[in-house]
LOBA-189550 format. One record per residue: x, y negated, z of N, C-alpha, C in turn; residue number from 1. Coordinates in steps of 0.2 Angstrom, whole numbers, always signed. Example, Ala and Ser with C-alpha at 12.3 -4.5 7.8 and 13.67 -1.06 7.14 Angstrom:
residues 2
rec npx = +66; npy = +28; npz = +39; capx = +62; capy = +22; capz = +39; cpx = +66; cpy = +16; cpz = +39; kolgu = 1
rec npx = +64; npy = +11; npz = +35; capx = +68; capy = +5; capz = +36; cpx = +64; cpy = +0; cpz = +39; kolgu = 2
***
This chain:
residues 135
rec npx = +495; npy = +981; npz = -452; capx = +499; capy = +977; capz = -447; cpx = +506; cpy = +979; cpz = -447; kolgu = 1
rec npx = +510; npy = +974; npz = -445; capx = +517; capy = +976; capz = -445; cpx = +520; cpy = +977; cpz = -438; kolgu = 2
rec npx = +516; npy = +977; npz = -433; capx = +518; capy = +978; capz = -426; cpx = +520; cpy = +972; cpz = -422; kolgu = 3
rec npx = +520; npy = +967; npz = -426; capx = +522; capy = +960; capz = -422; cpx = +516; cpy = +957; cpz = -419; kolgu = 4
rec npx = +517; npy = +955; npz = -413; capx = +512; capy = +951; capz = -410; cpx = +509; cpy = +945; cpz = -413; kolgu = 5
rec npx = +503; npy = +944; npz = -413; capx = +500; capy = +938; capz = -417; cpx = +502; cpy = +932; cpz = -412; kolgu = 6
rec npx = +499; npy = +926; npz = -415; capx = +500; capy = +920; capz = -411; cpx = +497; cpy = +920; cpz = -404; kolgu = 7
rec npx = +492; npy = +924; npz = -403; capx = +489; capy = +924; capz = -396; cpx = +493; cpy = +929; cpz = -392; kolgu = 8
rec npx = +496; npy = +934; npz = -395; capx = +501; capy = +938; capz = -391; cpx = +507; cpy = +934; cpz = -388; kolgu = 9
rec npx = +510; npy = +930; npz = -393; capx = +515; capy = +926; capz = -391; cpx = +514; cpy = +921; cpz = -386; kolgu = 10
rec npx = +508; npy = +917; npz = -387; capx = +506; capy = +912; capz = -382; cpx = +504; cpy = +916; cpz = -375; kolgu = 11
rec npx = +502; npy = +922; npz = -375; capx = +500; capy = +925; capz = -369; cpx = +507; cpy = +927; cpz = -365; kolgu = 12
rec npx = +512; npy = +929; npz = -369; capx = +518; capy = +931; capz = -366; cpx = +522; cpy = +925; cpz = -363; kolgu = 13
rec npx = +521; npy = +919; npz = -367; capx = +524; capy = +913; capz = -364; cpx = +520; cpy = +911; cpz = -358; kolgu = 14
rec npx = +514; npy = +911; npz = -358; capx = +510; capy = +909; capz = -352; cpx = +512; cpy = +914; cpz = -346; kolgu = 15
rec npx = +512; npy = +920; npz = -347; capx = +514; capy = +925; capz = -342; cpx = +521; cpy = +923; cpz = -339; kolgu = 16
rec npx = +526; npy = +922; npz = -343; capx = +533; capy = +920; capz = -341; cpx = +532; cpy = +914; cpz = -337; kolgu = 17
rec npx = +529; npy = +909; npz = -339; capx = +528; capy = +902; capz = -335; cpx = +525; cpy = +904; cpz = -328; kolgu = 18
rec npx = +520; npy = +908; npz = -328; capx = +517; capy = +910; capz = -322; cpx = +521; cpy = +913; cpz = -317; kolgu = 19
rec npx = +526; npy = +918; npz = -320; capx = +531; capy = +921; capz = -316; cpx = +536; cpy = +916; cpz = -313; kolgu = 20
rec npx = +538; npy = +911; npz = -317; capx = +543; capy = +906; capz = -315; cpx = +540; cpy = +902; cpz = -310; kolgu = 21
rec npx = +534; npy = +900; npz = -310; capx = +530; capy = +896; capz = -305; cpx = +530; cpy = +900; cpz = -299; kolgu = 22
rec npx = +529; npy = +906; npz = -299; capx = +530; capy = +910; capz = -292; cpx = +537; cpy = +910; cpz = -289; kolgu = 23
rec npx = +542; npy = +911; npz = -294; capx = +549; capy = +911; capz = -291; cpx = +550; cpy = +904; cpz = -288; kolgu = 24
rec npx = +548; npy = +899; npz = -292; capx = +550; capy = +892; capz = -289; cpx = +546; cpy = +890; cpz = -283; kolgu = 25
rec npx = +540; npy = +893; npz = -282; capx = +536; capy = +892; capz = -276; cpx = +540; cpy = +896; cpz = -270; kolgu = 26
rec npx = +542; npy = +901; npz = -272; capx = +546; capy = +905; capz = -267; cpx = +552; cpy = +902; cpz = -264; kolgu = 27
rec npx = +556; npy = +898; npz = -269; capx = +561; capy = +894; capz = -267; cpx = +560; cpy = +889; cpz = -263; kolgu = 28
rec npx = +554; npy = +885; npz = -264; capx = +552; capy = +880; capz = -260; cpx = +550; cpy = +882; cpz = -253; kolgu = 29
rec npx = +546; npy = +888; npz = -253; capx = +544; capy = +890; capz = -247; cpx = +550; cpy = +892; cpz = -242; kolgu = 30
rec npx = +556; npy = +894; npz = -245; capx = +562; capy = +896; capz = -241; cpx = +567; cpy = +890; cpz = -241; kolgu = 31
rec npx = +565; npy = +884; npz = -242; capx = +569; capy = +878; capz = -241; cpx = +573; cpy = +877; cpz = -235; kolgu = 32
rec npx = +570; npy = +880; npz = -229; capx = +573; capy = +880; capz = -223; cpx = +576; cpy = +886; cpz = -220; kolgu = 33
rec npx = +575; npy = +891; npz = -224; capx = +578; capy = +898; capz = -222; cpx = +585; cpy = +898; cpz = -223; kolgu = 34
rec npx = +589; npy = +900; npz = -217; capx = +596; capy = +900; capz = -218; cpx = +599; cpy = +905; cpz = -223; kolgu = 35
rec npx = +604; npy = +904; npz = -226; capx = +607; capy = +908; capz = -231; cpx = +603; cpy = +910; cpz = -237; kolgu = 36
rec npx = +598; npy = +906; npz = -238; capx = +593; capy = +908; capz = -244; cpx = +596; cpy = +905; cpz = -250; kolgu = 37
rec npx = +597; npy = +909; npz = -255; capx = +599; capy = +907; capz = -262; cpx = +593; cpy = +906; cpz = -267; kolgu = 38
rec npx = +592; npy = +901; npz = -270; capx = +586; capy = +900; capz = -274; cpx = +587; cpy = +904; cpz = -281; kolgu = 39
rec npx = +582; npy = +906; npz = -283; capx = +582; capy = +911; capz = -289; cpx = +578; cpy = +907; cpz = -295; kolgu = 40
rec npx = +579; npy = +909; npz = -301; capx = +575; capy = +907; capz = -307; cpx = +575; cpy = +912; cpz = -312; kolgu = 41
rec npx = +571; npy = +912; npz = -317; capx = +570; capy = +917; capz = -322; cpx = +575; cpy = +915; cpz = -327; kolgu = 42
rec npx = +577; npy = +920; npz = -331; capx = +581; capy = +918; capz = -337; cpx = +577; cpy = +914; cpz = -342; kolgu = 43
rec npx = +580; npy = +909; npz = -345; capx = +576; capy = +905; capz = -349; cpx = +573; cpy = +909; cpz = -355; kolgu = 44
rec npx = +567; npy = +907; npz = -357; capx = +564; capy = +911; capz = -363; cpx = +564; cpy = +906; cpz = -368; kolgu = 45
rec npx = +566; npy = +907; npz = -374; capx = +566; capy = +903; capz = -380; cpx = +560; cpy = +904; cpz = -384; kolgu = 46
rec npx = +555; npy = +901; npz = -383; capx = +548; capy = +902; capz = -386; cpx = +549; cpy = +900; cpz = -394; kolgu = 47
rec npx = +553; npy = +895; npz = -396; capx = +554; capy = +894; capz = -403; cpx = +557; cpy = +900; cpz = -406; kolgu = 48
rec npx = +562; npy = +903; npz = -403; capx = +565; capy = +909; capz = -406; cpx = +560; cpy = +915; cpz = -407; kolgu = 49
rec npx = +556; npy = +915; npz = -402; capx = +551; capy = +921; capz = -402; cpx = +547; cpy = +920; cpz = -408; kolgu = 50
rec npx = +544; npy = +914; npz = -409; capx = +540; capy = +912; capz = -414; cpx = +543; cpy = +913; cpz = -421; kolgu = 51
rec npx = +549; npy = +911; npz = -421; capx = +553; capy = +911; capz = -428; cpx = +554; cpy = +919; cpz = -429; kolgu = 52
rec npx = +556; npy = +923; npz = -424; capx = +557; capy = +930; capz = -425; cpx = +551; cpy = +933; cpz = -428; kolgu = 53
rec npx = +545; npy = +931; npz = -426; capx = +539; capy = +935; capz = -428; cpx = +536; cpy = +932; cpz = -434; kolgu = 54
rec npx = +538; npy = +926; npz = -436; capx = +535; capy = +923; capz = -442; cpx = +540; cpy = +921; cpz = -447; kolgu = 55
rec npx = +545; npy = +924; npz = -448; capx = +549; capy = +923; capz = -453; cpx = +546; cpy = +924; cpz = -460; kolgu = 56
rec npx = +547; npy = +919; npz = -464; capx = +544; capy = +919; capz = -471; cpx = +546; cpy = +925; cpz = -475; kolgu = 57
rec npx = +542; npy = +928; npz = -478; capx = +544; capy = +934; capz = -482; cpx = +547; cpy = +931; cpz = -489; kolgu = 58
rec npx = +545; npy = +925; npz = -491; capx = +548; capy = +922; capz = -497; cpx = +551; cpy = +916; cpz = -495; kolgu = 59
rec npx = +557; npy = +914; npz = -498; capx = +560; capy = +908; capz = -496; cpx = +560; cpy = +903; cpz = -502; kolgu = 60
rec npx = +558; npy = +897; npz = -501; capx = +558; capy = +893; capz = -507; cpx = +565; cpy = +891; cpz = -509; kolgu = 61
rec npx = +565; npy = +890; npz = -515; capx = +572; capy = +888; capz = -518; cpx = +571; cpy = +881; cpz = -522; kolgu = 62
rec npx = +576; npy = +877; npz = -520; capx = +576; capy = +871; capz = -524; cpx = +579; cpy = +872; cpz = -531; kolgu = 63
rec npx = +575; npy = +870; npz = -536; capx = +576; capy = +870; capz = -543; cpx = +578; cpy = +864; cpz = -546; kolgu = 64
rec npx = +577; npy = +858; npz = -542; capx = +579; capy = +852; capz = -545; cpx = +582; cpy = +848; cpz = -539; kolgu = 65
rec npx = +585; npy = +843; npz = -541; capx = +589; capy = +839; capz = -536; cpx = +584; cpy = +835; cpz = -531; kolgu = 66
rec npx = +578; npy = +834; npz = -533; capx = +574; capy = +830; capz = -528; cpx = +570; cpy = +835; cpz = -523; kolgu = 67
rec npx = +571; npy = +841; npz = -524; capx = +567; capy = +846; capz = -519; cpx = +570; cpy = +845; cpz = -512; kolgu = 68
rec npx = +566; npy = +846; npz = -507; capx = +569; capy = +846; capz = -500; cpx = +571; cpy = +853; cpz = -499; kolgu = 69
rec npx = +577; npy = +853; npz = -496; capx = +580; capy = +860; capz = -494; cpx = +578; cpy = +862; cpz = -487; kolgu = 70
rec npx = +576; npy = +868; npz = -487; capx = +573; capy = +871; capz = -480; cpx = +578; cpy = +871; cpz = -475; kolgu = 71
rec npx = +585; npy = +872; npz = -477; capx = +590; capy = +872; capz = -471; cpx = +591; cpy = +866; cpz = -468; kolgu = 72
rec npx = +589; npy = +860; npz = -471; capx = +590; capy = +854; capz = -467; cpx = +584; cpy = +853; cpz = -462; kolgu = 73
rec npx = +579; npy = +857; npz = -462; capx = +573; capy = +856; capz = -458; cpx = +575; cpy = +860; cpz = -451; kolgu = 74
rec npx = +580; npy = +864; npz = -451; capx = +581; capy = +868; capz = -445; cpx = +584; cpy = +863; cpz = -440; kolgu = 75
rec npx = +584; npy = +866; npz = -434; capx = +587; capy = +863; capz = -428; cpx = +594; cpy = +861; cpz = -429; kolgu = 76
rec npx = +596; npy = +855; npz = -427; capx = +603; capy = +853; capz = -428; cpx = +608; cpy = +854; cpz = -423; kolgu = 77
rec npx = +605; npy = +858; npz = -418; capx = +610; capy = +860; capz = -412; cpx = +612; cpy = +855; cpz = -407; kolgu = 78
rec npx = +608; npy = +849; npz = -407; capx = +609; capy = +844; capz = -402; cpx = +607; cpy = +845; cpz = -395; kolgu = 79
rec npx = +604; npy = +851; npz = -394; capx = +601; capy = +853; capz = -388; cpx = +607; cpy = +853; cpz = -382; kolgu = 80
rec npx = +605; npy = +850; npz = -377; capx = +610; capy = +850; capz = -371; cpx = +609; cpy = +855; cpz = -366; kolgu = 81
rec npx = +613; npy = +858; npz = -364; capx = +613; capy = +863; capz = -358; cpx = +613; cpy = +859; cpz = -352; kolgu = 82
rec npx = +608; npy = +860; npz = -347; capx = +608; capy = +857; capz = -341; cpx = +614; cpy = +860; cpz = -337; kolgu = 83
rec npx = +617; npy = +856; npz = -333; capx = +623; capy = +859; capz = -329; cpx = +620; cpy = +862; cpz = -323; kolgu = 84
rec npx = +623; npy = +867; npz = -321; capx = +620; capy = +870; capz = -315; cpx = +623; cpy = +867; cpz = -309; kolgu = 85
rec npx = +619; npy = +864; npz = -304; capx = +621; capy = +861; capz = -298; cpx = +621; cpy = +866; cpz = -292; kolgu = 86
rec npx = +626; npy = +866; npz = -289; capx = +626; capy = +870; capz = -283; cpx = +628; cpy = +866; cpz = -277; kolgu = 87
rec npx = +623; npy = +866; npz = -272; capx = +624; capy = +862; capz = -266; cpx = +622; cpy = +867; cpz = -261; kolgu = 88
rec npx = +625; npy = +868; npz = -256; capx = +623; capy = +872; capz = -250; cpx = +623; cpy = +868; cpz = -244; kolgu = 89
rec npx = +618; npy = +869; npz = -240; capx = +618; capy = +866; capz = -233; cpx = +622; cpy = +869; cpz = -228; kolgu = 90
rec npx = +624; npy = +866; npz = -223; capx = +628; capy = +869; capz = -218; cpx = +625; cpy = +876; cpz = -215; kolgu = 91
rec npx = +618; npy = +877; npz = -216; capx = +615; capy = +883; capz = -214; cpx = +616; cpy = +889; cpz = -219; kolgu = 92
rec npx = +618; npy = +887; npz = -225; capx = +619; capy = +892; capz = -230; cpx = +614; cpy = +892; cpz = -235; kolgu = 93
rec npx = +609; npy = +887; npz = -234; capx = +603; capy = +887; capz = -239; cpx = +605; cpy = +883; cpz = -245; kolgu = 94
rec npx = +604; npy = +885; npz = -251; capx = +606; capy = +882; capz = -257; cpx = +600; cpy = +879; cpz = -261; kolgu = 95
rec npx = +594; npy = +879; npz = -258; capx = +588; capy = +876; capz = -261; cpx = +589; cpy = +868; cpz = -261; kolgu = 96
rec npx = +588; npy = +865; npz = -267; capx = +588; capy = +858; capz = -267; cpx = +581; cpy = +856; cpz = -269; kolgu = 97
rec npx = +577; npy = +854; npz = -265; capx = +570; capy = +853; capz = -266; cpx = +568; cpy = +848; cpz = -272; kolgu = 98
rec npx = +572; npy = +843; npz = -273; capx = +571; capy = +839; capz = -279; cpx = +572; cpy = +843; cpz = -285; kolgu = 99
rec npx = +577; npy = +847; npz = -286; capx = +578; capy = +851; capz = -292; cpx = +572; cpy = +856; cpz = -293; kolgu = 100
rec npx = +570; npy = +859; npz = -287; capx = +564; capy = +864; capz = -288; cpx = +558; cpy = +860; cpz = -290; kolgu = 101
rec npx = +557; npy = +854; npz = -287; capx = +551; capy = +851; capz = -289; cpx = +551; cpy = +849; cpz = -296; kolgu = 102
rec npx = +557; npy = +847; npz = -299; capx = +557; capy = +845; capz = -306; cpx = +556; cpy = +851; cpz = -310; kolgu = 103
rec npx = +558; npy = +857; npz = -308; capx = +557; capy = +863; capz = -312; cpx = +550; cpy = +865; cpz = -312; kolgu = 104
rec npx = +547; npy = +864; npz = -306; capx = +539; capy = +865; capz = -305; cpx = +535; cpy = +861; cpz = -310; kolgu = 105
rec npx = +537; npy = +854; npz = -310; capx = +534; capy = +850; capz = -315; cpx = +535; cpy = +851; cpz = -322; kolgu = 106
rec npx = +541; npy = +853; npz = -324; capx = +542; capy = +855; capz = -331; cpx = +538; cpy = +862; cpz = -333; kolgu = 107
rec npx = +538; npy = +866; npz = -328; capx = +535; capy = +873; capz = -329; cpx = +527; cpy = +871; cpz = -330; kolgu = 108
rec npx = +524; npy = +867; npz = -326; capx = +517; capy = +865; capz = -327; cpx = +516; cpy = +862; cpz = -333; kolgu = 109
rec npx = +520; npy = +857; npz = -335; capx = +520; capy = +854; capz = -342; cpx = +520; cpy = +859; cpz = -348; kolgu = 110
rec npx = +525; npy = +863; npz = -347; capx = +525; capy = +868; capz = -353; cpx = +519; cpy = +873; cpz = -353; kolgu = 111
rec npx = +516; npy = +874; npz = -347; capx = +510; capy = +878; capz = -347; cpx = +504; cpy = +875; cpz = -350; kolgu = 112
rec npx = +504; npy = +868; npz = -348; capx = +498; capy = +864; capz = -351; cpx = +499; cpy = +864; cpz = -359; kolgu = 113
rec npx = +505; npy = +863; npz = -361; capx = +506; capy = +863; capz = -368; cpx = +504; cpy = +870; cpz = -372; kolgu = 114
rec npx = +506; npy = +875; npz = -369; capx = +504; capy = +882; capz = -371; cpx = +496; cpy = +883; cpz = -371; kolgu = 115
rec npx = +493; npy = +880; npz = -366; capx = +486; capy = +881; capz = -365; cpx = +483; cpy = +877; cpz = -371; kolgu = 116
rec npx = +485; npy = +871; npz = -372; capx = +483; capy = +867; capz = -378; cpx = +484; cpy = +870; cpz = -384; kolgu = 117
rec npx = +489; npy = +873; npz = -385; capx = +490; capy = +877; capz = -392; cpx = +485; cpy = +883; cpz = -392; kolgu = 118
rec npx = +484; npy = +886; npz = -387; capx = +479; capy = +892; capz = -387; cpx = +472; cpy = +889; cpz = -388; kolgu = 119
rec npx = +470; npy = +883; npz = -385; capx = +464; capy = +880; capz = -387; cpx = +463; cpy = +878; cpz = -394; kolgu = 120
rec npx = +469; npy = +876; npz = -397; capx = +469; capy = +874; capz = -404; cpx = +468; cpy = +880; cpz = -408; kolgu = 121
rec npx = +471; npy = +885; npz = -407; capx = +470; capy = +891; capz = -411; cpx = +463; cpy = +894; cpz = -411; kolgu = 122
rec npx = +460; npy = +894; npz = -405; capx = +453; capy = +896; capz = -404; cpx = +449; cpy = +892; cpz = -408; kolgu = 123
rec npx = +450; npy = +885; npz = -407; capx = +445; capy = +880; capz = -411; cpx = +446; cpy = +881; cpz = -419; kolgu = 124
rec npx = +452; npy = +883; npz = -421; capx = +453; capy = +884; capz = -428; cpx = +450; cpy = +890; cpz = -430; kolgu = 125
rec npx = +450; npy = +895; npz = -426; capx = +446; capy = +901; capz = -428; cpx = +439; cpy = +900; cpz = -428; kolgu = 126
rec npx = +436; npy = +897; npz = -423; capx = +429; capy = +895; capz = -423; cpx = +427; cpy = +891; cpz = -429; kolgu = 127
rec npx = +431; npy = +886; npz = -431; capx = +430; capy = +882; capz = -437; cpx = +430; cpy = +887; cpz = -443; kolgu = 128
rec npx = +434; npy = +891; npz = -444; capx = +435; capy = +896; capz = -450; cpx = +429; cpy = +900; cpz = -450; kolgu = 129
rec npx = +426; npy = +903; npz = -444; capx = +421; capy = +907; capz = -444; cpx = +414; cpy = +903; cpz = -446; kolgu = 130
rec npx = +414; npy = +897; npz = -443; capx = +408; capy = +893; capz = -445; cpx = +408; cpy = +891; cpz = -453; kolgu = 131
rec npx = +414; npy = +890; npz = -455; capx = +414; capy = +888; capz = -462; cpx = +412; cpy = +894; cpz = -467; kolgu = 132
rec npx = +414; npy = +900; npz = -464; capx = +413; capy = +906; capz = -468; cpx = +405; cpy = +908; cpz = -468; kolgu = 133
rec npx = +402; npy = +906; npz = -462; capx = +395; capy = +908; capz = -461; cpx = +391; cpy = +903; cpz = -465; kolgu = 134
rec npx = +393; npy = +896; npz = -465; capx = +389; capy = +891; capz = -468; cpx = +389; cpy = +890; cpz = -475; kolgu = 135
***
């Protein structure tokens, strides 16, 4: 073992982070009418980077002919867009924007469902491998 968490460990960390974010967002919504309340959010977690960091190939393929696909062209092209931070404060000092919080909750739920599906796929692949080994 190299000390790196396996795919189940990475999925578990991501699910834990999403669960914590859901709690923070729920707290923001619960305090939508509280004077002087400032909404909070967790620092974004880059799941792709986590996976890449843990599963970097030990061998890199090298193009030996002109028709070979270069691996560097398959990497992200950096077109990701940072969402602008919007700050709006009510006269009472409350800065919670319910629509924004609800969008974040929906996105977090969708991410959680995606990770849950990945987890299920991993389990089914393990089951399939074990059945194939036994049969």
